[in-house]
Every structure is written in structure tokens, then in C-alpha cells.
N, CA, C and O atoms as a Maestro MAE file, in Angstrom:
{
 s_m_m2io_version
 :::
 2.0.0
}

f_m_ct {
 s_m_title
 :::
 protein
 m_atom[208] {
  # First column is atom index #
  i_m_mmod_type
  r_m_x_coord
  r_m_y_coord
  r_m_z_coord
  i_m_residue_number
  s_m_chain_name
  s_m_pdb_residue_name
  s_m_pdb_atom_name
  i_m_atomic_number
  :::
  1 25 -8.477 5.275 -8.431 1 A "UNK " " N  " 7
  2 3 -8.071 4.370 -7.540 1 A "UNK " " CA " 6
  3 2 -6.880 3.616 -7.975 1 A "UNK " " C  " 6
  4 15 -6.148 3.077 -7.145 1 A "UNK " " O  " 8
  5 25 -6.672 3.560 -9.151 2 A "UNK " " N  " 7
  6 3 -5.168 2.871 -9.675 2 A "UNK " " CA " 6
  7 2 -4.298 3.678 -9.253 2 A "UNK " " C  " 6
  8 15 -3.344 3.180 -8.655 2 A "UNK " " O  " 8
  9 25 -4.340 5.014 -9.408 3 A "UNK " " N  " 7
  10 3 -3.109 5.901 -9.081 3 A "UNK " " CA " 6
  11 2 -2.978 5.704 -7.693 3 A "UNK " " C  " 6
  12 15 -1.868 5.339 -7.307 3 A "UNK " " O  " 8
  13 25 -3.913 5.874 -6.815 4 A "UNK " " N  " 7
  14 3 -3.953 5.901 -5.334 4 A "UNK " " CA " 6
  15 2 -3.000 4.623 -5.011 4 A "UNK " " C  " 6
  16 15 -1.980 4.738 -4.332 4 A "UNK " " O  " 8
  17 25 -3.437 3.406 -5.563 5 A "UNK " " N  " 7
  18 3 -3.077 2.104 -5.079 5 A "UNK " " CA " 6
  19 2 -1.592 2.040 -5.577 5 A "UNK " " C  " 6
  20 15 -0.705 1.461 -4.949 5 A "UNK " " O  " 8
  21 25 -1.398 2.736 -6.846 6 A "UNK " " N  " 7
  22 3 0.429 2.681 -7.031 6 A "UNK " " CA " 6
  23 2 0.943 3.533 -6.519 6 A "UNK " " C  " 6
  24 15 2.160 3.348 -6.487 6 A "UNK " " O  " 8
  25 25 0.548 4.672 -5.951 7 A "UNK " " N  " 7
  26 3 1.315 5.608 -4.827 7 A "UNK " " CA " 6
  27 2 1.495 4.765 -3.619 7 A "UNK " " C  " 6
  28 15 2.653 4.775 -3.201 7 A "UNK " " O  " 8
  29 25 0.717 4.091 -2.997 8 A "UNK " " N  " 7
  30 3 0.571 3.489 -1.845 8 A "UNK " " CA " 6
  31 2 1.896 2.196 -2.126 8 A "UNK " " C  " 6
  32 15 2.884 2.124 -1.397 8 A "UNK " " O  " 8
  33 25 1.662 1.314 -3.244 9 A "UNK " " N  " 7
  34 3 2.952 0.586 -3.603 9 A "UNK " " CA " 6
  35 2 3.943 1.130 -3.586 9 A "UNK " " C  " 6
  36 15 4.794 0.540 -2.921 9 A "UNK " " O  " 8
  37 25 4.346 2.301 -4.163 10 A "UNK " " N  " 7
  38 3 5.660 3.026 -4.253 10 A "UNK " " CA " 6
  39 2 5.985 3.313 -3.062 10 A "UNK " " C  " 6
  40 15 7.117 2.923 -2.775 10 A "UNK " " O  " 8
  41 25 5.345 3.933 -2.118 11 A "UNK " " N  " 7
  42 3 5.575 4.228 -0.985 11 A "UNK " " CA " 6
  43 2 6.049 2.941 -0.007 11 A "UNK " " C  " 6
  44 15 6.798 3.088 0.959 11 A "UNK " " O  " 8
  45 25 5.578 1.879 -0.356 12 A "UNK " " N  " 7
  46 3 6.087 0.812 0.421 12 A "UNK " " CA " 6
  47 2 7.217 0.199 -0.051 12 A "UNK " " C  " 6
  48 15 8.020 -0.346 0.707 12 A "UNK " " O  " 8
  49 25 7.374 0.252 -1.495 13 A "UNK " " N  " 7
  50 3 8.754 -0.044 -1.964 13 A "UNK " " CA " 6
  51 2 9.921 0.689 -1.486 13 A "UNK " " C  " 6
  52 15 10.991 0.186 -1.140 13 A "UNK " " O  " 8
  53 25 9.590 2.012 -1.500 14 A "UNK " " N  " 7
  54 3 10.639 2.945 -1.116 14 A "UNK " " CA " 6
  55 2 10.804 2.887 0.535 14 A "UNK " " C  " 6
  56 15 11.537 3.676 1.131 14 A "UNK " " O  " 8
  57 25 10.194 2.071 1.061 15 A "UNK " " N  " 7
  58 3 10.249 1.912 2.534 15 A "UNK " " CA " 6
  59 2 9.610 3.043 3.372 15 A "UNK " " C  " 6
  60 15 9.875 3.078 4.574 15 A "UNK " " O  " 8
  61 25 8.751 4.012 2.809 16 A "UNK " " N  " 7
  62 3 8.251 5.198 3.690 16 A "UNK " " CA " 6
  63 2 6.832 4.610 4.292 16 A "UNK " " C  " 6
  64 15 5.962 5.388 4.686 16 A "UNK " " O  " 8
  65 25 6.671 3.243 4.332 17 A "UNK " " N  " 7
  66 3 5.461 2.895 5.091 17 A "UNK " " CA " 6
  67 2 5.610 2.598 6.524 17 A "UNK " " C  " 6
  68 15 4.764 1.932 7.121 17 A "UNK " " O  " 8
  69 25 6.627 3.057 7.075 18 A "UNK " " N  " 7
  70 3 7.047 2.481 8.483 18 A "UNK " " CA " 6
  71 2 7.838 1.204 8.552 18 A "UNK " " C  " 6
  72 15 8.070 0.690 9.646 18 A "UNK " " O  " 8
  73 25 8.199 0.748 7.591 19 A "UNK " " N  " 7
  74 3 9.060 -0.367 7.578 19 A "UNK " " CA " 6
  75 2 9.979 -0.281 6.452 19 A "UNK " " C  " 6
  76 15 9.696 0.268 5.387 19 A "UNK " " O  " 8
  77 25 11.293 -0.944 6.773 20 A "UNK " " N  " 7
  78 3 12.116 -0.969 5.418 20 A "UNK " " CA " 6
  79 2 11.558 -1.402 4.185 20 A "UNK " " C  " 6
  80 15 10.512 -2.049 4.130 20 A "UNK " " O  " 8
  81 25 12.276 -1.040 3.119 21 A "UNK " " N  " 7
  82 3 11.677 -1.612 1.971 21 A "UNK " " CA " 6
  83 2 12.087 -3.186 1.578 21 A "UNK " " C  " 6
  84 15 12.956 -3.806 2.191 21 A "UNK " " O  " 8
  85 25 11.448 -3.643 0.640 22 A "UNK " " N  " 7
  86 3 11.738 -5.234 0.380 22 A "UNK " " CA " 6
  87 2 13.238 -5.185 -0.182 22 A "UNK " " C  " 6
  88 15 13.804 -4.195 -0.646 22 A "UNK " " O  " 8
  89 25 13.669 -6.269 -0.057 23 A "UNK " " N  " 7
  90 3 15.169 -6.519 -0.801 23 A "UNK " " CA " 6
  91 2 14.497 -6.997 -2.140 23 A "UNK " " C  " 6
  92 15 13.293 -7.150 -2.343 23 A "UNK " " O  " 8
  93 25 15.643 -7.219 -3.095 24 A "UNK " " N  " 7
  94 3 15.612 -7.233 -4.631 24 A "UNK " " CA " 6
  95 2 14.685 -8.583 -4.944 24 A "UNK " " C  " 6
  96 15 14.677 -9.630 -4.296 24 A "UNK " " O  " 8
  97 25 14.107 -8.335 -5.827 25 A "UNK " " N  " 7
  98 3 13.212 -9.438 -6.146 25 A "UNK " " CA " 6
  99 2 11.837 -9.034 -6.857 25 A "UNK " " C  " 6
  100 15 11.459 -7.866 -6.952 25 A "UNK " " O  " 8
  101 25 11.142 -10.129 -7.339 26 A "UNK " " N  " 7
  102 3 9.790 -10.106 -7.969 26 A "UNK " " CA " 6
  103 2 8.629 -9.960 -6.852 26 A "UNK " " C  " 6
  104 15 8.679 -10.879 -6.035 26 A "UNK " " O  " 8
  105 25 7.805 -9.212 -6.668 27 A "UNK " " N  " 7
  106 3 6.789 -9.126 -5.438 27 A "UNK " " CA " 6
  107 2 5.355 -8.687 -6.349 27 A "UNK " " C  " 6
  108 15 5.366 -8.030 -7.390 27 A "UNK " " O  " 8
  109 25 4.198 -9.213 -5.689 28 A "UNK " " N  " 7
  110 3 2.983 -8.937 -5.861 28 A "UNK " " CA " 6
  111 2 2.464 -8.012 -4.857 28 A "UNK " " C  " 6
  112 15 2.812 -8.118 -3.680 28 A "UNK " " O  " 8
  113 25 1.433 -6.868 -5.361 29 A "UNK " " N  " 7
  114 3 1.176 -6.246 -4.453 29 A "UNK " " CA " 6
  115 2 0.583 -6.590 -3.384 29 A "UNK " " C  " 6
  116 15 0.682 -5.891 -2.375 29 A "UNK " " O  " 8
  117 25 -0.270 -7.927 -3.406 30 A "UNK " " N  " 7
  118 3 -1.164 -8.623 -2.653 30 A "UNK " " CA " 6
  119 2 -0.185 -9.027 -1.503 30 A "UNK " " C  " 6
  120 15 -0.672 -8.865 -0.385 30 A "UNK " " O  " 8
  121 25 1.370 -9.627 -1.541 31 A "UNK " " N  " 7
  122 3 2.199 -9.856 -0.795 31 A "UNK " " CA " 6
  123 2 3.062 -8.719 -0.013 31 A "UNK " " C  " 6
  124 15 3.601 -8.881 1.082 31 A "UNK " " O  " 8
  125 25 3.081 -7.539 -0.797 32 A "UNK " " N  " 7
  126 3 4.008 -6.510 -0.334 32 A "UNK " " CA " 6
  127 2 3.519 -5.620 0.483 32 A "UNK " " C  " 6
  128 15 4.283 -5.125 1.312 32 A "UNK " " O  " 8
  129 25 1.975 -5.166 0.432 33 A "UNK " " N  " 7
  130 3 1.299 -4.180 1.156 33 A "UNK " " CA " 6
  131 2 0.680 -4.827 2.294 33 A "UNK " " C  " 6
  132 15 0.304 -5.997 2.216 33 A "UNK " " O  " 8
  133 25 0.545 -4.104 3.394 34 A "UNK " " N  " 7
  134 3 0.066 -4.734 4.424 34 A "UNK " " CA " 6
  135 2 -1.290 -4.202 4.353 34 A "UNK " " C  " 6
  136 15 -1.427 -3.014 4.061 34 A "UNK " " O  " 8
  137 25 -2.509 -5.075 4.629 35 A "UNK " " N  " 7
  138 3 -3.945 -4.631 4.302 35 A "UNK " " CA " 6
  139 2 -4.258 -3.529 5.508 35 A "UNK " " C  " 6
  140 15 -5.161 -2.719 5.295 35 A "UNK " " O  " 8
  141 25 -3.673 -3.486 6.530 36 A "UNK " " N  " 7
  142 3 -4.251 -2.462 7.288 36 A "UNK " " CA " 6
  143 2 -3.694 -1.254 6.958 36 A "UNK " " C  " 6
  144 15 -4.339 -0.240 7.223 36 A "UNK " " O  " 8
  145 25 -2.474 -1.149 6.358 37 A "UNK " " N  " 7
  146 3 -1.947 -0.008 5.832 37 A "UNK " " CA " 6
  147 2 -2.523 0.762 4.556 37 A "UNK " " C  " 6
  148 15 -2.658 1.959 4.303 37 A "UNK " " O  " 8
  149 25 -2.805 -0.397 3.866 38 A "UNK " " N  " 7
  150 3 -3.701 -0.004 2.456 38 A "UNK " " CA " 6
  151 2 -5.072 0.871 2.854 38 A "UNK " " C  " 6
  152 15 -5.365 1.998 2.456 38 A "UNK " " O  " 8
  153 25 -5.809 0.015 3.749 39 A "UNK " " N  " 7
  154 3 -6.990 0.838 4.129 39 A "UNK " " CA " 6
  155 2 -7.012 2.160 4.799 39 A "UNK " " C  " 6
  156 15 -7.793 3.080 4.559 39 A "UNK " " O  " 8
  157 25 -5.912 2.132 5.802 40 A "UNK " " N  " 7
  158 3 -5.549 3.624 6.435 40 A "UNK " " CA " 6
  159 2 -5.200 4.711 5.131 40 A "UNK " " C  " 6
  160 15 -5.695 5.836 5.060 40 A "UNK " " O  " 8
  161 25 -4.364 4.207 4.247 41 A "UNK " " N  " 7
  162 3 -4.005 5.203 3.339 41 A "UNK " " CA " 6
  163 2 -5.117 5.729 2.317 41 A "UNK " " C  " 6
  164 15 -5.244 6.903 1.971 41 A "UNK " " O  " 8
  165 25 -5.917 4.626 1.888 42 A "UNK " " N  " 7
  166 3 -7.036 4.862 1.121 42 A "UNK " " CA " 6
  167 2 -7.924 6.037 2.097 42 A "UNK " " C  " 6
  168 15 -8.099 7.187 1.695 42 A "UNK " " O  " 8
  169 25 -8.329 5.644 3.147 43 A "UNK " " N  " 7
  170 3 -9.136 6.569 3.814 43 A "UNK " " CA " 6
  171 2 -8.812 7.883 3.899 43 A "UNK " " C  " 6
  172 15 -9.620 8.812 3.866 43 A "UNK " " O  " 8
  173 25 -7.373 7.985 4.032 44 A "UNK " " N  " 7
  174 3 -6.726 9.451 3.760 44 A "UNK " " CA " 6
  175 2 -7.027 10.111 2.671 44 A "UNK " " C  " 6
  176 15 -7.190 11.330 2.732 44 A "UNK " " O  " 8
  177 25 -7.153 9.430 1.498 45 A "UNK " " N  " 7
  178 3 -7.363 9.921 -0.036 45 A "UNK " " CA " 6
  179 2 -9.052 10.163 0.285 45 A "UNK " " C  " 6
  180 15 -9.620 10.915 -0.507 45 A "UNK " " O  " 8
  181 25 -9.741 9.670 1.210 46 A "UNK " " N  " 7
  182 3 -11.071 10.159 1.021 46 A "UNK " " CA " 6
  183 2 -11.972 8.902 0.449 46 A "UNK " " C  " 6
  184 15 -13.123 9.090 0.055 46 A "UNK " " O  " 8
  185 25 -11.369 7.644 0.438 47 A "UNK " " N  " 7
  186 3 -12.214 6.485 -0.020 47 A "UNK " " CA " 6
  187 2 -12.741 5.705 1.106 47 A "UNK " " C  " 6
  188 15 -12.141 5.302 2.103 47 A "UNK " " O  " 8
  189 25 -14.006 5.561 0.761 48 A "UNK " " N  " 7
  190 3 -14.551 4.966 1.902 48 A "UNK " " CA " 6
  191 2 -14.695 3.234 1.678 48 A "UNK " " C  " 6
  192 15 -15.204 2.724 0.680 48 A "UNK " " O  " 8
  193 25 -14.083 2.423 2.931 49 A "UNK " " N  " 7
  194 3 -14.030 1.012 2.427 49 A "UNK " " CA " 6
  195 2 -14.971 0.418 3.528 49 A "UNK " " C  " 6
  196 15 -14.868 0.695 4.723 49 A "UNK " " O  " 8
  197 25 -15.839 -0.376 3.026 50 A "UNK " " N  " 7
  198 3 -16.925 -1.174 3.617 50 A "UNK " " CA " 6
  199 2 -16.568 -2.611 3.652 50 A "UNK " " C  " 6
  200 15 -16.013 -3.182 2.713 50 A "UNK " " O  " 8
  201 25 -16.914 -3.193 4.798 51 A "UNK " " N  " 7
  202 3 -16.640 -4.861 4.876 51 A "UNK " " CA " 6
  203 2 -18.237 -5.500 4.796 51 A "UNK " " C  " 6
  204 15 -19.257 -5.016 5.286 51 A "UNK " " O  " 8
  205 25 -18.122 -6.418 4.217 52 A "UNK " " N  " 7
  206 3 -19.262 -7.225 4.004 52 A "UNK " " CA " 6
  207 2 -19.996 -7.906 5.116 52 A "UNK " " C  " 6
  208 15 -20.984 -8.598 4.871 52 A "UNK " " O  " 8
  :::
 }
 m_bond[207] {
  # First column is bond index #
  i_m_from
  i_m_to
  i_m_order
  :::
  1 1 2 1
  2 2 3 1
  3 3 4 2
  4 3 5 1
  5 5 6 1
  6 6 7 1
  7 7 8 2
  8 7 9 1
  9 9 10 1
  10 10 11 1
  11 11 12 2
  12 11 13 1
  13 13 14 1
  14 14 15 1
  15 15 16 2
  16 15 17 1
  17 17 18 1
  18 18 19 1
  19 19 20 2
  20 19 21 1
  21 21 22 1
  22 22 23 1
  23 23 24 2
  24 23 25 1
  25 25 26 1
  26 26 27 1
  27 27 28 2
  28 27 29 1
  29 29 30 1
  30 30 31 1
  31 31 32 2
  32 31 33 1
  33 33 34 1
  34 34 35 1
  35 35 36 2
  36 35 37 1
  37 37 38 1
  38 38 39 1
  39 39 40 2
  40 39 41 1
  41 41 42 1
  42 42 43 1
  43 43 44 2
  44 43 45 1
  45 45 46 1
  46 46 47 1
  47 47 48 2
  48 47 49 1
  49 49 50 1
  50 50 51 1
  51 51 52 2
  52 51 53 1
  53 53 54 1
  54 54 55 1
  55 55 56 2
  56 55 57 1
  57 57 58 1
  58 58 59 1
  59 59 60 2
  60 59 61 1
  61 61 62 1
  62 62 63 1
  63 63 64 2
  64 63 65 1
  65 65 66 1
  66 66 67 1
  67 67 68 2
  68 67 69 1
  69 69 70 1
  70 70 71 1
  71 71 72 2
  72 71 73 1
  73 73 74 1
  74 74 75 1
  75 75 76 2
  76 75 77 1
  77 77 78 1
  78 78 79 1
  79 79 80 2
  80 79 81 1
  81 81 82 1
  82 82 83 1
  83 83 84 2
  84 83 85 1
  85 85 86 1
  86 86 87 1
  87 87 88 2
  88 87 89 1
  89 89 90 1
  90 90 91 1
  91 91 92 2
  92 91 93 1
  93 93 94 1
  94 94 95 1
  95 95 96 2
  96 95 97 1
  97 97 98 1
  98 98 99 1
  99 99 100 2
  100 99 101 1
  101 101 102 1
  102 102 103 1
  103 103 104 2
  104 103 105 1
  105 105 106 1
  106 106 107 1
  107 107 108 2
  108 107 109 1
  109 109 110 1
  110 110 111 1
  111 111 112 2
  112 111 113 1
  113 113 114 1
  114 114 115 1
  115 115 116 2
  116 115 117 1
  117 117 118 1
  118 118 119 1
  119 119 120 2
  120 119 121 1
  121 121 122 1
  122 122 123 1
  123 123 124 2
  124 123 125 1
  125 125 126 1
  126 126 127 1
  127 127 128 2
  128 127 129 1
  129 129 130 1
  130 130 131 1
  131 131 132 2
  132 131 133 1
  133 133 134 1
  134 134 135 1
  135 135 136 2
  136 135 137 1
  137 137 138 1
  138 138 139 1
  139 139 140 2
  140 139 141 1
  141 141 142 1
  142 142 143 1
  143 143 144 2
  144 143 145 1
  145 145 146 1
  146 146 147 1
  147 147 148 2
  148 147 149 1
  149 149 150 1
  150 150 151 1
  151 151 152 2
  152 151 153 1
  153 153 154 1
  154 154 155 1
  155 155 156 2
  156 155 157 1
  157 157 158 1
  158 158 159 1
  159 159 160 2
  160 159 161 1
  161 161 162 1
  162 162 163 1
  163 163 164 2
  164 163 165 1
  165 165 166 1
  166 166 167 1
  167 167 168 2
  168 167 169 1
  169 169 170 1
  170 170 171 1
  171 171 172 2
  172 171 173 1
  173 173 174 1
  174 174 175 1
  175 175 176 2
  176 175 177 1
  177 177 178 1
  178 178 179 1
  179 179 180 2
  180 179 181 1
  181 181 182 1
  182 182 183 1
  183 183 184 2
  184 183 185 1
  185 185 186 1
  186 186 187 1
  187 187 188 2
  188 187 189 1
  189 189 190 1
  190 190 191 1
  191 191 192 2
  192 191 193 1
  193 193 194 1
  194 194 195 1
  195 195 196 2
  196 195 197 1
  197 197 198 1
  198 198 199 1
  199 199 200 2
  200 199 201 1
  201 201 202 1
  202 202 203 1
  203 203 204 2
  204 203 205 1
  205 205 206 1
  206 206 207 1
  207 207 208 2
  :::
 }
}
């Protein structure tokens, strides 16, 4: 999971997630990655996401 999460974060930083990459600065993954995009990408990796 860590490598897959890092891959999604790098994809976002490089602007490959369907929107332009962020400007220069310090970002946390929670504020950088859109939750819907993360769930979609994790599902393509075969991860099952369940909500409570």
C-alpha cells in the first residue's frame, strides 16, 4: 500500500492526474490528492475499499 500511495502522490505532483501539478511549496498528501481519484486509482491496483 505504501508504494501504491506514493505512486499516486507522484502522479499528482507531476500533473498526470488530470489537472496541473501544484505550485512550489510544502504539501501534505491529505491536501494534495483528491479522495475520489485516490480511491479510483487504488481500485485499479486491485485494492478493495469499503466504507463504514
